[in-house]
C-alpha positions in Angstrom: 130.2 91.9 89.7 127.7 92.1 92.5 124.2 91.0 91.8 122.0 93.9 92.9 118.7 92.2 92.6 116.6 91.5 95.7 116.7 88.0 96.9 113.8 86.5 99.0 116.2 84.2 101.0 118.6 87.0 101.7 115.7 89.3 102.9 114.4 86.5 105.1 117.8 85.9 106.7 118.3 89.7 107.3 114.8 89.9 109.0 115.8 87.3 111.7 116.6 88.6 115.2 119.4 87.3 117.3 117.3 84.7 119.1 115.8 83.4 115.9 119.3 83.0 114.4 120.5 81.2 117.5 117.4 78.9 117.3 118.0 78.2 113.7 121.6 77.1 114.3 120.4 74.8 117.1 117.6 73.5 114.9 120.1 72.8 112.1 122.3 70.8 114.5 119.5 68.4 115.5 120.8 65.7 113.1 124.3 65.6 114.7 127.5 66.5 112.8 127.0 69.6 110.8 130.5 70.1 109.5 129.6 69.2 105.9 126.0 70.4 105.8 126.0 72.9 102.9 122.9 74.9 103.8 124.4 75.9 107.2 127.5 77.2 105.5 125.3 79.0 103.0 123.3 80.5 105.9 126.5 81.8 107.7 127.8 83.3 104.4 124.6 85.1 103.6 124.1 86.3 107.2 127.5 88.0 107.2 126.9 89.8 103.9 125.7 93.4 103.7 124.4 93.1 100.2 123.3 90.1 98.2 126.0 88.8 95.8 126.0 85.4 94.1 129.7 85.5 93.3 130.6 86.4 96.8 128.6 83.5 98.2 130.4 81.0 95.8 133.7 82.3 97.0 132.8 82.0 100.6 131.3 78.5 100.3 133.6 76.6 98.0 131.7 73.3 98.5 128.7 74.7 96.6 129.0 74.8 92.9 127.3 77.4 90.8 124.8 74.9 89.4 123.9 73.8 93.0 123.3 77.3 94.4 119.6 77.5 93.4 118.8 74.1 95.0 120.8 74.9 98.1 119.1 78.2 98.6 115.7 76.5 98.2 116.6 74.0 100.9 117.9 76.7 103.2 114.7 78.7 102.7 112.7 75.6 103.7 114.9 74.9 106.7 114.6 78.5 108.0 110.8 78.4 107.7 110.7 75.1 109.6 112.8 76.6 112.3 110.7 79.7 112.6 107.5 77.6 112.7 109.0 75.6 115.6 110.3 78.8 117.4 107.0 80.7 117.2 104.6 77.8 117.7 104.0 78.7 121.4 102.8 82.2 120.3 100.5 81.0 117.6 97.5 78.8 118.6 96.6 78.2 114.9 100.0 76.7 114.3 99.6 74.5 117.3 96.1 73.4 116.1 97.4 72.4 112.7 100.3 70.5 114.3 97.7 68.5 116.3 95.7 67.9 113.1 98.9 66.6 111.4 99.6 64.3 114.4 96.0 62.9 114.2 96.6 62.2 110.5 99.8 60.3 111.3 97.8 58.2 113.9 95.1 57.6 111.4 97.6 56.4 108.7 99.1 54.0 111.3 95.6 52.6 112.0 95.1 54.1 115.5 91.6 55.4 114.8 90.4 55.9 118.3 93.6 57.7 119.3 93.2 59.9 116.2 89.6 60.7 117.1 90.6 61.5 120.7 93.2 63.9 119.5 90.8 65.5 116.9 88.2 66.0 119.6 90.7 67.9 121.8 91.9 69.9 118.8 88.3 70.8 117.9 87.5 71.9 121.4 90.6 74.2 121.6 89.8 75.6 118.1 86.2 76.5 119.1 87.4 78.1 122.3 89.9 80.2 120.4 87.3 81.0 117.7 89.2 79.3 114.9 86.1 77.9 113.3 87.7 77.2 109.9 90.2 74.9 111.6 87.4 73.3 113.7 85.5 72.6 110.5 88.6 71.0 108.9 88.9 68.8 112.1 85.2 67.8 111.9 85.6 66.8 108.2 88.4 64.5 109.2 86.3 63.1 112.0 83.5 62.4 109.4 86.0 60.6 107.2 87.1 58.3 110.1 83.5 57.7 111.3 82.3 56.9 107.7 85.0 54.1 107.4 85.3 52.6 110.8 82.7 51.7 113.5 84.1 53.2 116.6 81.0 53.0 118.8 82.6 55.8 120.8 79.3 57.8 121.4 75.7 56.9 120.7 74.1 59.0 117.9 77.6 60.1 117.0 76.8 60.6 113.3 73.8 62.9 114.1 75.8 64.9 116.6 78.7 65.3 114.3 76.6 66.4 111.2 74.7 69.0 113.4 78.0 70.4 114.7 79.4 70.6 111.1 76.2 72.4 109.9 76.4 74.9 112.8 80.1 75.6 112.1 79.5 76.0 108.3 76.8 78.6 109.0 79.2 80.6 111.3 82.1 80.3 108.8 79.8 81.3 105.9 78.5 84.3 107.7 82.0 85.4 108.7 83.2 84.9 105.1 80.4 87.0 103.6 81.2 89.9 106.0 85.0 89.6 105.5 84.5 89.5 101.7 82.4 92.6 101.9 85.1 94.3 104.0 87.9 93.4 101.6 86.0 94.6 98.5 85.1 97.9 100.2 88.7 98.4 101.3 89.9 97.6 97.8 87.5 100.2 96.3 88.8 102.8 98.8 92.4 102.1 97.8 91.6 102.6 94.2 89.2 105.6 94.3 89.3 107.1 97.8 86.1 108.9 99.0 82.9 108.8 96.9 83.0 111.7 94.4 79.4 112.4 93.4 75.8 111.4 93.9 76.1 108.4 91.5 79.1 107.1 93.5 77.0 107.5 96.7 74.1 105.6 95.2 76.3 102.8 93.8 78.1 102.2 97.1 74.9 102.2 99.1 73.3 99.7 96.7 76.3 97.4 96.7 76.5 97.5 100.5 72.8 96.8 101.0 72.9 93.9 98.5 76.0 92.2 100.1 75.4 92.7 103.8 74.0 89.4 105.0 71.0 89.1 107.4 72.4 88.8 110.9 71.1 87.8 114.4 73.2 90.1 116.4 72.8 88.4 119.8 74.1 85.1 118.4 77.1 86.5 116.4 80.5 85.2 117.1 83.5 87.4 117.8 84.7 87.3 114.2 81.3 88.0 112.7 81.0 91.1 114.9 84.5 92.2 114.0 83.9 91.9 110.3 80.6 93.6 110.7 82.2 96.7 112.2 85.1 96.6 109.7 82.7 96.6 106.8 80.8 99.5 108.2 84.0 101.5 108.8 85.0 101.2 105.1 81.5 101.8 103.9 81.0 105.0 105.9 84.6 106.1 105.2 83.9 106.0 101.4 80.6 107.9 102.0 82.4 110.5 104.1 80.1 109.7 107.1 82.8 110.2 109.7 80.5 110.1 112.8 79.5 106.6 111.7 83.1 105.7 111.0 83.9 106.8 114.6 81.0 104.8 116.0 82.0 101.5 114.3 85.8 102.0 114.8 85.2 102.6 118.5 83.0 99.5 118.7 85.7 97.6 116.9 88.3 98.5 119.6 85.8 97.9 122.4 85.1 94.4 121.0 88.7 93.5 121.7 88.6 95.2 125.1 85.5 93.0 126.0 87.4 89.9 124.7 91.0 90.6 126.0 92.1 87.0 125.2 91.7 87.9 121.5 94.1 90.8 121.6 97.2 88.6 121.5 95.7 86.2 119.0 94.7 89.0 116.5 97.1 91.8 117.1 96.8 93.0 113.5 93.0 93.5 113.7 93.4 95.1 117.1 96.0 97.6 115.9 93.9 98.4 112.7 90.9 99.2 114.9 92.9 101.9 116.6 94.2 103.1 113.3 90.7 103.7 112.0 89.5 105.2 115.3 92.3 107.8 115.1 91.6 108.6 111.5 87.9 109.2 112.2 88.8 111.5 115.2 91.1 113.4 112.9 88.4 113.9 110.2 86.0 115.0 112.9 88.7 117.3 114.4 87.9 115.9 117.9 91.3 116.9 119.3 90.9 116.0 123.0 89.7 112.5 122.3 92.3 112.1 119.5 95.1 112.9 122.0 93.7 110.4 124.5 93.6 107.6 121.9 97.0 108.5 120.6 98.4 108.2 124.1 96.9 104.7 124.3 98.5 103.7 121.0 101.9 105.1 122.2 101.6 102.8 125.2 100.6 99.8 123.0 103.6 100.4 120.7 105.8 99.6 123.7 103.8 96.5 124.7 105.8 93.3 123.8 102.6 91.3 124.0 101.1 93.4 121.2 104.2 94.2 119.1 105.4 90.6 118.9 107.0 90.5 115.4 108.1 92.5 112.5 104.6 92.5 111.0 103.0 94.2 114.0 106.1 96.5 114.5 105.7 97.8 110.9 101.9 98.1 111.2 102.0 100.2 114.3 104.8 102.4 112.9 102.7 103.2 109.8 99.6 104.5 111.4 101.2 105.8 114.6 103.4 108.3 112.6 100.5 109.2 110.3 98.5 110.0 113.4 101.4 112.1 114.8 101.5 114.1 111.6 97.7 114.5 111.7 98.0 115.9 115.3 100.4 118.6 113.9 97.9 119.4 111.1 95.1 119.9 113.7 97.3 122.2 115.8 98.7 124.1 112.8 102.1 123.2 114.1 103.8 122.6 110.7 107.3 123.7 111.9 107.3 120.9 114.5 105.8 118.5 112.0 108.6 118.8 109.4 111.1 117.9 112.2 109.5 114.5 112.3 110.1 113.7 108.6 113.8 112.6 108.8 112.8 110.0 111.5 110.0 108.7 109.3 112.2 108.5 106.2 114.7 106.5 108.2 112.1 104.0 109.2 110.6 103.9 105.7 114.1 102.8 104.5 114.4 100.3 107.3 111.0 98.7 106.5 111.0 99.3 102.8 110.4 95.6 102.0 107.4 95.4 104.3 105.6 98.7 103.5 103.1 98.8 100.7 103.3 101.5 98.0 99.9 103.0 99.0 101.2 103.8 102.4 104.4 105.3 101.0 102.3 107.6 98.7 100.2 108.7 101.6 103.4 109.5 103.6 104.7 111.6 100.8 101.5 113.5 100.5 101.5 114.2 104.2 105.2 115.4 104.0 104.3 117.7 101.1 101.3 119.1 103.1 103.5 119.8 106.1 106.1 121.6 104.0 103.4 123.6 102.3 102.0 124.7 105.7 105.6 125.6 106.6 105.9 127.7 103.3 108.7 125.5 102.0 107.3 125.2 98.5 110.4 123.6 96.9 110.2 120.7 99.4 106.5 120.5 98.8 107.1 120.1 95.1 109.8 117.5 95.7 107.6 115.1 97.6 104.6 115.7 95.3 106.8 114.8 92.3 107.4 111.4 94.0 103.7 110.8 93.8 103.2 112.4 90.3 105.9 110.3 88.7 104.9 107.0 90.5 104.3 104.5 87.8 100.9 103.0 88.9 98.4 105.9 88.8 95.6 103.3 89.5 96.8 103.0 93.1 95.1 105.8 95.1 93.8 107.8 92.1 92.6 110.4 94.6 96.1 111.0 96.0 97.5 111.3 92.4 94.9 113.9 91.5 95.2 116.1 94.5 99.0 115.9 94.5 98.9 117.5 91.1 96.5 120.2 92.3 98.6 121.0 95.4 101.7 121.0 93.1 100.0 123.7 90.9 99.4 125.9 94.0 103.0 125.3 95.3 104.4 126.3 91.9 102.2 129.5 92.0 103.5 130.3 95.5 107.1 129.6 94.5 106.8 132.0 91.6 107.4 129.4 88.9 104.9 131.0 86.5 106.8 129.8 83.5 105.8 126.2 84.2 102.3 126.9 85.4 100.4 127.1 82.1 101.8 123.7 80.9 101.1 122.1 84.3 97.6 123.4 84.4 96.9 121.9 81.0 98.6 118.6 82.0 96.8 118.4 85.3 93.4 119.2 83.7 93.9 116.4 81.2 94.9 113.9 83.9 92.0 114.7 86.1 89.7 114.5 83.1 90.9 111.0 82.4 90.4 110.0 86.0 86.9 111.5 86.0 87.9 113.7 89.0 86.6 117.1 87.7 84.4 118.5 90.5 83.5 122.2 90.8 86.2 122.8 93.4 89.0 121.7 91.0 87.5 123.8 88.2 87.4 126.9 90.3 91.1 126.4 91.2 92.1 125.9 87.6 90.2 129.0 86.5 91.9 131.1 89.1 95.4 129.8 88.3 94.8 130.2 84.5 94.2 133.9 84.9 96.7 134.5 87.7 99.3 135.7 85.3 97.0 138.5 84.1 96.0 139.7 87.6 97.7 142.8 88.9 99.1 142.9 92.4 96.4 145.3 93.6 93.7 143.0 92.2 95.1 139.8 93.8 93.5 140.1 97.2 90.0 140.7 95.6 90.5 137.6 93.4 91.4 135.5 96.4 88.3 136.7 98.3 86.1 135.8 95.3 87.6 132.3 95.1 87.3 131.9 98.9 83.6 132.8 98.8 82.9 130.4 96.0 84.7 127.5 97.6 83.2 128.2 101.0 79.7 127.7 99.4 80.9 124.5 97.8 82.2 123.2 101.1 78.6 123.3 102.4 77.4 120.9 99.6 77.9 117.2 100.7 78.5 116.2 97.0 81.3 118.8 96.6 83.0 118.4 100.0 85.4 115.6 99.0 88.3 117.9 97.8 88.4 119.6 101.2 89.3 116.3 102.8 92.6 116.4 100.9 93.3 120.2 100.7 92.7 122.8 103.4 92.4 125.3 100.6 90.2 127.6 102.6 92.8 128.1 105.3 95.4 128.8 102.6 93.1 131.4 100.8 92.3 133.1 104.2 96.0 133.4 104.8 96.5 135.1 101.5 93.6 137.5 102.0 94.7 138.5 105.5 98.4 138.4 104.6 99.3 136.0 107.4 101.2 132.7 107.4 99.0 129.6 106.9 100.0 128.1 110.3 98.6 131.2 112.1 95.3 130.7 110.4 95.1 127.0 111.2 96.2 127.7 114.8 93.4 130.2 115.1 90.9 127.7 113.8 92.3 125.1 116.2 91.8 127.3 119.2 88.1 127.7 118.2 87.8 123.9 117.8 89.3 123.2 121.2 
């Protein structure tokens, strides 16, 4: 029977493109006769399979016994990685630098100390030029080892010069690590909680940021220190809902790469993420004209083979490019056109399912549900919200889990599923209580839905007006504004009060914004 489990080796083989497969076969033949090399036969068998199946492999490659399969797979995995390393070495300066470092160690072990030092000096220079200071530090530590054991007499005051260079590099690396650690921790906090919820959250984040932001001499910062500085400020201000500051630092992040164009191809991921955060800030600010300009830039970048060089960058640019396309439809109130994009995104989500993290999938589902809600397709809205609600890890994006449940309540109300509403209100209220997400906006929505069954049709418009007025006042309070970042509840209520489709209301607001 077929083994349906996922297999890392099988996934790696299936990720190879035609030229990578061709290179591997040439790489495997480097030792001469390959007729009896089992790992090549194993590669051919797995490459031809649609689904992974242990039994099918053993039937195809009879020279491999069942007890040997695990070891043969491990060997093949190692051989493919070695082939890929060789194939991509020209595109990755860090791989080249580490190869030079390995060569220097071989020379050292053979007793060719001056040759090793000469190679290390060249490697260190290239590492510094390309801003790989961690590798440069590793090279200098090796130089110290050689100098401490053998009198090379290569340069006068060599020891003093080397120790000073090490100290300078350590300070650069330490500063960059402090900033990157701060960035990572803020990003992790955002993934878990989303935007700051109340004043205590605001105070705690501000205190944490102030305590962990190192003192910096801006004029002497390296590229990576400036990059991590802007990244840290993007996540800090995003959590605090300070979107003008998010825009400021995301723009500076992208401009940093434009001022250092040689770094674009070396750090495509950081470059792409800069654009991602820039578009997100423009969406939150509803700056439509600038949003469209930047989106057009990204569309061009997505076709640039110097930027999209591998599967990693291909998937990364897909994730935020399509989120941004959806956001554009949200701004325009063009929900009908937006839902037409969903099948294409679902196809790509299936194609990239091994590379896309669950957080991004949850966000996509929430966007799908919001598009369908704006298009008055409440059954489809509920369908995608249920994918979030029944996701096993509620600790991942607690904010999305909470607002998915609230939007689901409204969709059930609109769909006339009153028989489920009371139970769902109680369940959602308890869930949000556990997550400590009960702000006044949520309470107002719960109270309205609770009594909705007792409201007569002629009273409904008046009740909607009352709820609209109460929520509009809350929208002006910075500490209560967070829910409105997830739900455009005011546009929905206005549509019910004026008996118009939601998209008409949003389009009207859009014309005013333009």
